[in-house]
C-alpha positions in Angstrom: -4.9 -18.1 24.8 -4.5 -21.2 22.7 -5.0 -21.0 19.0 -5.7 -23.7 16.4 -6.6 -23.3 12.7 -9.0 -26.0 11.5 -9.4 -24.9 7.9 -7.6 -22.6 5.6 -8.4 -21.8 2.0 -7.8 -19.2 -0.7 -9.5 -17.9 -3.9 -8.0 -15.8 -6.7 -9.6 -13.0 -8.7 -8.2 -10.6 -11.2 -7.5 -6.9 -10.8 -7.1 -4.9 -13.9 -5.0 -1.8 -13.5 -6.3 1.5 -14.9 -2.8 2.4 -16.1 0.5 0.4 -16.4 2.7 0.3 -13.3 6.4 0.2 -14.0 8.7 -0.6 -11.2 12.1 -2.3 -11.2 12.2 -4.8 -14.0 8.4 -5.3 -14.2 5.6 -3.4 -15.9 2.2 -4.6 -14.7 -1.2 -4.2 -16.3 -3.1 -7.0 -14.4 -2.6 -8.6 -11.0 -4.0 -11.7 -9.4 -5.6 -10.9 -6.1 -5.7 -13.6 -3.4 -8.2 -13.8 -0.6 -7.5 -16.1 2.3 -10.0 -17.4 4.8 -9.2 -19.4 8.0 -11.5 -21.0 10.4 -9.9 -21.1 13.9 -10.5 -22.0 17.4 -9.2 -19.4 19.9 -9.7 -19.8 23.6 -12.3 -22.5 23.0 -14.4 -20.3 20.7 -14.6 -20.6 16.9 -13.9 -17.7 14.7 -13.3 -16.8 11.0 -10.6 -14.4 9.7 -9.6 -13.0 6.4 -6.6 -11.6 4.6 -5.7 -10.5 1.0 -2.7 -9.7 -1.2 -1.8 -9.1 -4.8 0.6 -11.5 -6.4 3.1 -8.9 -7.7 5.5 -10.2 -10.4 9.3 -9.6 -10.1 9.1 -8.4 -6.5 9.3 -11.5 -4.4 12.0 -12.8 -6.9 13.9 -10.6 -9.3 14.8 -13.2 -11.9 14.6 -11.7 -15.4 14.8 -15.1 -17.0 11.5 -16.5 -15.6 8.1 -15.8 -17.2 5.2 -14.2 -15.4 3.4 -17.5 -15.3 6.4 -19.2 -13.7 6.6 -16.5 -11.0 2.8 -16.7 -10.4 2.9 -20.5 -10.0 5.7 -20.1 -7.4 3.7 -17.6 -5.5 0.6 -19.8 -5.6 2.8 -22.7 -4.4 4.0 -20.9 -1.3 0.5 -19.8 -0.4 -0.8 -23.3 -0.8 1.9 -24.7 1.4 1.2 -22.1 4.1 -2.5 -23.0 4.0 -1.7 -26.6 4.6 0.8 -25.9 7.4 -1.6 -23.5 9.1 -3.7 -26.5 9.9 -0.9 -29.1 10.4 0.9 -27.2 13.2 -2.1 -27.9 15.3 -3.0 -26.2 18.6 -0.4 -23.7 20.0 -0.5 -21.7 23.3 -0.9 -18.4 21.6 -1.0 -16.6 18.2 2.7 -15.6 18.2 3.8 -19.2 18.9 1.5 -20.5 16.2 3.0 -18.0 13.7 6.5 -19.1 14.6 5.6 -22.7 14.1 4.1 -22.1 10.7 7.1 -20.0 9.7 9.5 -22.7 10.8 7.7 -25.4 8.9 7.4 -23.2 5.8 11.1 -22.4 5.9 12.0 -26.1 6.0 9.6 -26.8 3.1 11.0 -23.9 1.1 14.6 -24.7 1.8 14.2 -28.1 0.1 13.0 -26.3 -3.0 15.5 -23.5 -3.0 12.9 -20.8 -2.5 14.1 -17.5 -0.8 12.6 -16.2 2.4 10.9 -13.1 0.8 8.9 -15.5 -1.4 8.0 -18.3 1.0 7.1 -15.7 3.7 4.3 -14.4 1.4 2.3 -17.5 2.2 3.1 -17.3 5.9 2.1 -13.7 6.1 -1.3 -14.4 4.5 -2.3 -17.1 6.9 -0.8 -15.0 9.8 -3.0 -12.0 8.9 -6.1 -14.1 8.6 -5.3 -15.8 11.9 -4.8 -12.5 13.6 -8.2 -11.3 12.2 -9.9 -14.4 13.6 -8.2 -14.2 17.0 -8.9 -10.5 17.5 -12.5 -11.2 16.5 -12.8 -14.1 18.9 -11.4 -12.1 21.9 -13.3 -8.9 21.0 -10.2 -6.7 21.2 -8.7 -4.4 18.5 -5.4 -5.4 17.0 -3.3 -2.6 18.5 -4.5 -3.3 22.0 -4.1 -7.1 21.6 -0.6 -6.7 20.2 0.7 -4.4 23.0 -0.8 -6.1 26.0 0.0 -9.7 25.4 -3.3 -11.1 24.2 -1.5 -12.4 21.1 1.6 -13.7 23.0 3.8 -11.2 21.1 7.3 -11.1 22.5 9.8 -8.9 20.5 12.7 -10.3 22.4 12.2 -13.7 20.7 13.1 -12.1 17.4 15.6 -9.5 18.6 17.6 -10.8 21.6 19.1 -7.4 22.2 15.7 -6.2 23.4 16.0 -8.4 26.5 14.1 -6.9 29.4 12.0 -4.6 27.2 8.2 -5.1 26.6 6.1 -4.4 23.6 3.8 -2.3 25.7 6.8 0.1 26.4 8.1 0.2 22.8 5.0 0.4 20.6 2.8 3.6 20.5 0.4 3.9 23.4 -2.4 4.5 21.0 -2.7 3.8 17.2 -2.7 6.7 14.8 -6.2 7.9 13.9 -5.1 9.0 10.4 -2.2 8.1 8.1 -0.6 10.2 5.4 -0.6 8.9 1.8 2.8 8.8 0.2 2.1 8.8 -3.5 4.1 6.6 -5.8 5.6 8.1 -9.0 6.2 5.1 -11.2 9.0 4.9 -13.9 6.4 5.3 -16.6 4.1 7.8 -15.0 3.7 11.2 -16.8 4.6 14.1 -14.6 2.7 17.0 -16.2 0.3 17.6 -19.0 3.0 18.4 -21.5 4.7 15.0 -20.9 3.9 12.2 -23.4 0.7 10.7 -22.0 -0.2 7.1 -21.6 -1.8 5.3 -24.6 -4.6 4.5 -24.2 -5.2 7.1 -21.5 -7.5 6.2 -18.7 -10.9 7.7 -19.1 -12.2 7.3 -15.6 -12.0 10.8 -14.3 -9.1 10.0 -12.0 -5.8 11.9 -12.2 -3.0 10.5 -14.3 -0.1 12.9 -14.1 1.8 13.8 -10.9 0.6 17.4 -10.9 -3.0 16.2 -11.2 -2.5 13.8 -8.3 -1.0 16.5 -6.1 -3.9 18.8 -6.8 -6.7 16.1 -6.5 -5.5 14.5 -3.3 -3.5 17.2 -1.6 -0.4 15.0 -1.6 2.7 16.2 0.3 4.6 12.9 0.4 6.0 11.3 -2.7 7.8 8.0 -3.4 9.8 8.3 -6.7 11.0 5.2 -8.5 14.6 5.2 -9.8 15.8 3.3 -12.9 19.5 2.6 -11.9 20.9 5.0 -14.5 22.4 7.9 -12.5 22.0 10.5 -15.2 18.5 9.5 -16.1 17.5 9.4 -12.5 18.8 12.9 -11.8 16.9 14.1 -14.8 13.7 12.5 -13.4 14.2 14.1 -10.0 15.0 17.5 -11.6 11.9 17.3 -13.8 9.8 16.6 -10.7 11.2 19.7 -9.1 10.4 21.7 -12.2 6.8 20.6 -12.6 6.0 21.0 -8.9 7.8 24.3 -8.4 9.4 25.6 -5.2 6.2 26.6 -3.6 4.7 23.1 -3.7 8.1 21.6 -2.7 8.2 23.7 0.4 5.5 21.4 1.9 6.8 18.2 0.3 9.0 15.3 1.5 10.2 12.6 -0.8 11.6 9.1 -0.7 13.5 7.5 -3.6 13.0 3.8 -4.4 15.8 2.0 -6.3 13.9 -1.3 -6.6 17.3 -3.1 -6.7 18.2 -1.3 -10.0 21.7 -0.1 -9.0 24.5 -2.6 -9.5 26.9 -1.1 -6.9 27.3 1.5 -4.2 29.6 3.3 -6.6 26.7 3.8 -9.0 24.4 5.0 -6.3 27.1 7.4 -5.0 27.5 8.7 -8.5 23.8 9.4 -8.7 23.9 11.3 -5.4 26.9 13.4 -6.5 25.2 14.3 -9.7 22.0 15.2 -7.8 24.0 17.5 -5.5 25.6 19.2 -8.5 22.4 19.7 -10.4 21.0 23.2 -9.7 17.6 22.2 -11.0 17.2 19.7 -8.1 18.4 22.1 -5.4 14.9 22.5 -3.9 14.4 18.7 -3.8 17.6 17.5 -2.1 16.8 18.6 1.4 13.4 17.1 1.2 14.6 13.6 0.4 14.0 11.4 3.5 15.7 8.2 2.4 16.6 6.0 -0.5 15.0 2.5 -0.4 16.6 -0.7 -1.6 18.9 0.7 -4.3 21.0 -2.5 -4.6 20.0 -6.0 -5.8 19.2 -8.3 -2.8 22.1 -10.6 -3.8 24.6 -7.8 -3.1 22.8 -5.5 -0.6 23.9 -7.2 2.6 27.3 -8.5 1.7 30.4 -7.4 3.6 31.8 -5.7 0.5 28.6 -3.6 0.3 28.9 -2.8 4.0 32.5 -1.6 3.6 31.5 0.6 0.7 28.5 2.1 2.5 30.4 2.8 5.7 33.2 4.5 3.7 30.7 6.8 2.1 30.6 9.2 5.1 28.1 11.7 3.8 25.6 9.2 2.4 21.9 9.9 2.7 19.8 7.5 4.8 19.4 4.2 2.9 17.0 1.5 3.9 16.3 -2.1 2.8 13.0 -3.5 1.5 13.4 -6.6 -0.7 16.5 -7.5 1.3 14.6 -7.8 4.5 13.1 -11.2 3.9 14.0 -13.0 7.1 14.0 -12.3 10.9 17.3 -10.7 11.7 17.8 -9.0 8.4 17.2 -5.6 9.9 20.1 -6.0 12.4 22.3 -7.3 9.5 21.4 -4.3 7.4 22.2 -1.8 10.1 25.6 -3.4 10.7 26.3 -2.9 6.9 25.5 0.8 7.1 21.8 1.0 6.3 19.4 3.2 8.3 16.5 0.8 8.6 13.9 -1.2 6.8 10.4 -1.2 5.5 7.2 -2.7 6.9 4.9 -4.5 4.4 2.1 -6.8 5.2 3.6 -9.4 2.9 6.7 -9.6 5.0 4.7 -10.4 8.2 2.9 -8.6 10.9 4.7 -10.0 13.9 8.1 -9.5 12.2 7.2 -5.9 11.4 6.0 -5.3 15.0 9.3 -6.7 16.3 11.2 -4.4 13.9 9.1 -1.5 15.2 10.1 -2.3 18.7 13.8 -2.6 17.8 13.8 0.7 16.0 12.0 2.4 18.9 14.5 1.0 21.4 17.5 2.1 19.4 16.1 5.6 18.7 15.3 6.1 22.4 18.8 5.4 23.4 19.8 8.9 22.2 23.4 8.0 21.4 22.9 6.6 17.9 21.6 7.9 14.6 17.9 7.8 14.0 16.7 4.5 12.5 13.8 4.2 10.1 10.9 1.9 9.8 9.0 3.0 6.7 5.6 1.9 5.5 5.5 0.5 1.9 2.9 -0.8 -0.5 2.4 -3.7 -2.9 -0.4 -2.1 -4.9 -2.7 -2.9 -1.9 -6.4 -2.7 -2.5 -9.6 -3.2 -0.5 -11.8 -4.4 0.9 -9.6 -6.7 3.0 -5.9 -6.0 2.3 -5.9 -2.2 2.4 -7.9 -1.7 5.7 -5.9 -4.5 7.3 -2.6 -2.9 6.2 -3.6 0.5 7.5 -4.6 -1.1 10.8 -1.1 -2.5 11.2 0.6 0.7 10.1 -1.4 2.8 12.6 -0.7 0.4 15.4 3.1 0.6 14.7 2.9 4.4 14.5 4.1 4.7 10.9 2.8 8.1 10.0 3.1 8.1 6.2 2.7 5.1 4.0 3.3 4.4 0.4 -0.1 4.0 -1.2 -0.3 3.2 -4.9 -3.3 0.9 -5.2 -5.6 4.0 -5.4 -3.5 5.4 -8.3 -3.1 2.3 -10.5 -6.4 0.6 -9.7 -9.8 2.3 -10.0 -11.0 1.8 -6.4 -13.2 -1.2 -5.8 -14.2 -1.4 -9.4 -12.8 -4.9 -9.8 -15.6 -6.2 -7.5 -19.3 -6.8 -8.2 -21.3 -3.6 -7.5 -23.1 -5.0 -4.4 -19.8 -6.2 -2.8 -18.0 -2.9 -3.5 -20.9 -0.8 -2.2 -21.2 -2.9 1.0 -17.4 -2.3 1.6 -17.7 1.4 1.0 -20.6 1.7 3.5 -18.6 -0.3 6.1 -15.6 2.0 5.6 -17.4 5.3 5.2 -14.4 7.3 6.4 -11.9 5.5 4.2 -13.9 5.1 1.0 -16.0 7.5 -1.1 -19.3 5.9 -2.1 -20.2 5.1 -5.7 -20.9 8.3 -7.7 -22.4 8.1 -11.2 -20.5 5.5 -13.1 -17.5 5.5 -10.8 -16.9 2.8 -8.3 -16.2 3.4 -4.6 -12.7 4.9 -4.3 -10.2 5.6 -1.5 -10.8 8.9 0.2 -7.6 11.0 0.4 -8.1 14.5 1.7 -5.2 17.0 2.0 -2.9 14.0 1.8 -4.5 12.1 4.7 -6.5 8.9 5.1 -8.9 8.6 8.1 -8.4 5.1 9.6 -11.1 5.4 12.3 -13.3 2.7 10.7 -10.3 0.4 10.4 -9.3 0.8 14.1 -12.7 0.0 15.3 -12.6 -3.4 13.6 -10.8 -6.4 15.3 -7.9 -6.4 12.7 -9.1 -3.8 10.2 -11.7 -6.0 8.5 -15.3 -4.9 8.6 -16.8 -6.9 5.8 -17.0 -10.6 5.0 -16.2 -11.2 1.3 -18.5 -13.5 -0.6 -16.7 -16.7 -1.1 -18.1 -17.4 -4.5 -16.0 -14.7 -6.2 -12.9 -15.8 -8.0 -11.4 -19.2 -8.5 -10.3 -21.7 -5.8 -6.5 -21.5 -5.5 -5.9 -25.1 -6.5 -7.9 -24.6 -9.7 -6.2 -21.3 -10.7 -4.0 -21.2 -13.8 -2.0 -18.1 -14.3 -1.8 -16.7 -17.8 1.3 -15.5 -19.5 2.0 -11.7 -19.3 0.9 -9.1 -16.8 
């Protein structure tokens, strides 16, 4: 079915975090939130689609020498370019071909400016998601169904040649997940228990702050723990988590560790792992660690030298890439270097993530290789557009537990006008709790799970139409220093 985008625009609003989020080299207290709207023609009928994303500093680029405002202007520039190209590529035979044309044009534009794939793809992913929302709405089919059975033109072999002869319908889950587990983020600055130094000023919104409070409130049994890159300090952090949770709680837990590019070398990472093995306080945690995510800086992560060091480490834990997976083909490169897989994030692209899901499924079904991983990770994703859309994609790809930190660092839909937030909560009644007293609608997490039934019933997760008078038009937006 032919696809053409006739108009693409974006607006920016501000999201104030309820507590600082420290990851990698960034500590964030505010985030710009971008809404994208496209008007498209699909199969002869007109349709509108939406997407949303936070502009997270020091994730798309890890340059400590640039200011927040400089980073934000770069992110705005790649979104603006993608909005323009979404229209300029004109009519294409299907959504998948349209996406490839936009990505190719954006890559050429970015190459002339020295911008890396992870950054320029942010803009492509936003128009891609909005286009998918519009097309699924136009054809009246849910995303998971449209992806598997060819309505979007999706062909995983176009991105992974070694899948030749295999179809998406045979590799993707036959039905999307009806619920998804919440993997709770433990940031570098987050207090773990009541006797830890608490944040100043402490949030006074009735939501949990410490790790133990979060586990009790939400029934969390999956954690994502941020690492600093200091082996001794990181072992202390993991051991302290084991201490505050206790063996009984850990019996039901599984953890992932996120290096956020903080380790300088494989040697440093191996030293951390050896210290962790030797530390008796962490004995109950070690067998529950599923993988380590992106421990090395992207400049070194996929080099041949790193590959030799990883392969020489015969008893290494599973290690996956995240920030290093910026371009099509990076998953295959990573596996060749000794990694166990990669992450899916909406900001890295839906079709790219779906192709990676097909590749992982095909390799795992062969039975003669190690198990490969496609994880689900977050970028402080919030509703009412970004979070439901992200969960829709995760459920369609069969990713059973997903990092969710937007509910922890942001107070639900409190950054929106009351009427808008309440409308979204009513539209996603299984996903959001309604306003109670002075509290805004908040993500509903019960016994560690999120019910995504409302999300799956929508074309591509989106059940509300955001009012377009909220926020500032992207061309008029001026980022402030600091975050």
